[in-house]
ZAMARGU-4260 file (C-alpha; in steps of 0.2 Angstrom, whole numbers, plus 5000, padded with zeros to 4 digits):
<rodrens>
0) 5845/4756/4863 | 5853/4741/4854 | 5866/4743/4840 | 5868/4728/4829 | 5885/4730/4821
5) 5901/4721/4815 | 5917/4728/4822 | 5926/4726/4805 | 5914/4738/4797 | 5917/4756/4796
10) 5899/4760/4794 | 5895/4751/4810 | 5909/4759/4820 | 5904/4777/4815 | 5887/4773/4824
15) 5897/4767/4839 | 5908/4782/4839 | 5894/4794/4838 | 5885/4786/4852 | 5900/4786/4863
20) 5904/4804/4859 | 5887/4809/4864 | 5887/4798/4880 | 5872/4787/4874 | 5868/4771/4883
25) 5868/4756/4871 | 5870/4737/4870 | 5882/4733/4856 | 5877/4716/4848 | 5891/4709/4838
30) 5883/4704/4821 | 5896/4694/4810 | 5893/4698/4792 | 5905/4685/4786 | 5895/4671/4794
35) 5878/4677/4788 | 5872/4684/4804 | 5862/4697/4795 | 5853/4685/4784 | 5844/4675/4798
40) 5825/4676/4799 | 5826/4685/4816 | 5838/4699/4809 | 5828/4700/4792 | 5812/4703/4802
45) 5821/4719/4810 | 5829/4725/4794 | 5823/4717/4778 | 5839/4724/4769 | 5849/4712/4779
50) 5863/4724/4783 | 5872/4731/4798 | 5872/4743/4806 | 5855/4742/4813 | 5849/4752/4829
55) 5834/4746/4839 | 5828/4762/4848 | 5822/4761/4866 | 5804/4761/4860 | 5807/4746/4849
60) 5808/4755/4832 | 5822/4749/4821 | 5833/4761/4810 | 5845/4756/4797 | 5859/4764/4786
65) 5874/4772/4795 | 5872/4790/4790 | 5853/4790/4794 | 5857/4782/4811 | 5871/4795/4815
70) 5860/4809/4810 | 5846/4803/4821 | 5857/4800/4836 | 5866/4817/4834 | 5850/4828/4832
75) 5852/4844/4842 | 5871/4840/4846 | 5886/4850/4841 | 5890/4836/4828 | 5877/4844/4817
80) 5881/4863/4812 | 5868/4875/4817 | 5871/4886/4802 | 5860/4880/4787 | 5874/4881/4774
85) 5887/4872/4785 | 5874/4859/4788 | 5871/4857/4769 | 5889/4855/4767 | 5890/4842/4780
90) 5876/4832/4770 | 5885/4835/4754 | 5900/4826/4761 | 5890/4812/4769 | 5880/4809/4753
95) 5897/4809/4743 | 5904/4797/4756 | 5891/4783/4752 | 5891/4786/4734 | 5909/4790/4729
100) 5921/4785/4743 | 5914/4770/4752 | 5910/4759/4736 | 5929/4760/4732 | 5939/4763/4747
105) 5929/4751/4758 | 5926/4738/4744 | 5945/4737/4741 | 5949/4735/4759 | 5935/4721/4761
110) 5942/4712/4746 | 5960/4713/4752 | 5959/4711/4770 | 5944/4699/4772 | 5943/4690/4756
115) 5962/4688/4754 | 5963/4696/4736 | 5980/4703/4731 | 5980/4722/4729 | 5986/4719/4711
120) 5971/4709/4707 | 5958/4722/4712 | 5948/4729/4698 | 5957/4744/4691 | 5942/4755/4692
125) 5940/4752/4711 | 5958/4757/4714 | 5957/4772/4702 | 5941/4778/4710 | 5947/4775/4727
130) 5962/4786/4723 | 5951/4799/4716 | 5941/4799/4732 | 5956/4801/4743 | 5962/4815/4732
135) 5945/4824/4733 | 5947/4823/4752 | 5964/4830/4751 | 5958/4844/4741 | 5943/4847/4752
140) 5955/4849/4767 | 5966/4862/4760 | 5959/4874/4773 | 5964/4863/4787 | 5953/4859/4802
145) 5939/4848/4798 | 5928/4845/4782 | 5915/4858/4787 | 5925/4872/4795 | 5934/4872/4812
150) 5923/4860/4821 | 5920/4841/4820 | 5904/4836/4812 | 5896/4820/4806 | 5904/4823/4789
155) 5921/4819/4798 | 5914/4804/4807 | 5906/4797/4791 | 5922/4799/4781 | 5935/4794/4793
160) 5928/4777/4796 | 5935/4769/4780 | 5948/4782/4776 | 5958/4778/4792 | 5960/4760/4786
165) 5962/4763/4768 | 5979/4756/4769 | 5971/4739/4772 | 5964/4740/4754 | 5981/4745/4746
170) 5979/4764/4747 | 5994/4774/4754 | 5989/4788/4764 | 6006/4795/4764 | 6002/4802/4747
175) 5988/4812/4755 | 5996/4822/4769 | 5981/4833/4773 | 5971/4817/4774 | 5983/4809/4786
180) 5983/4824/4798 | 5964/4825/4797 | 5962/4807/4801 | 5973/4810/4817 | 5963/4825/4822
185) 5946/4816/4820 | 5953/4800/4829 | 5958/4812/4843 | 5942/4821/4844 | 5932/4805/4844
190) 5945/4797/4857 | 5947/4782/4845 | 5964/4773/4845 | 5974/4775/4829
</rodrens>
């Protein structure tokens, strides 16, 4: 399997973390989004959306979109709850992550860290919604543990990717103590350095 990913991208890293957690063999192909590597004719032939992550399975079939990839890789593993309601809750968090978390927390981080924008110059709506997303996580973790019960699931992997680096977009995780403790638990479970 080949994973085309940019190491600065949380969406790419979550694919790597799941593959590592499951002991899957893969070749990581660093694909720099800042230099247009996803816009070359060769890359666009594999993924017409021109985005990473992209996985090319052993049989040559491509699969894009981080959450679709991690769902495929984790099929049948303990990262997907066996209970149907718990599994639906995992999906609920994963869908929310791409719609209500990543567009604000990750976008703020990208603009500040990689485009050099000052936090004060971020669009107020991005900051407000990013704070709202972090508060939603804080509230969702009131029971402790992980997002879906007592065990790590793909919901945790999906949401930790950009939450753990939210400070790079000007968000102070100290204001969200349950989130900070959860980030540490997920990093430990995935064996990723803080």
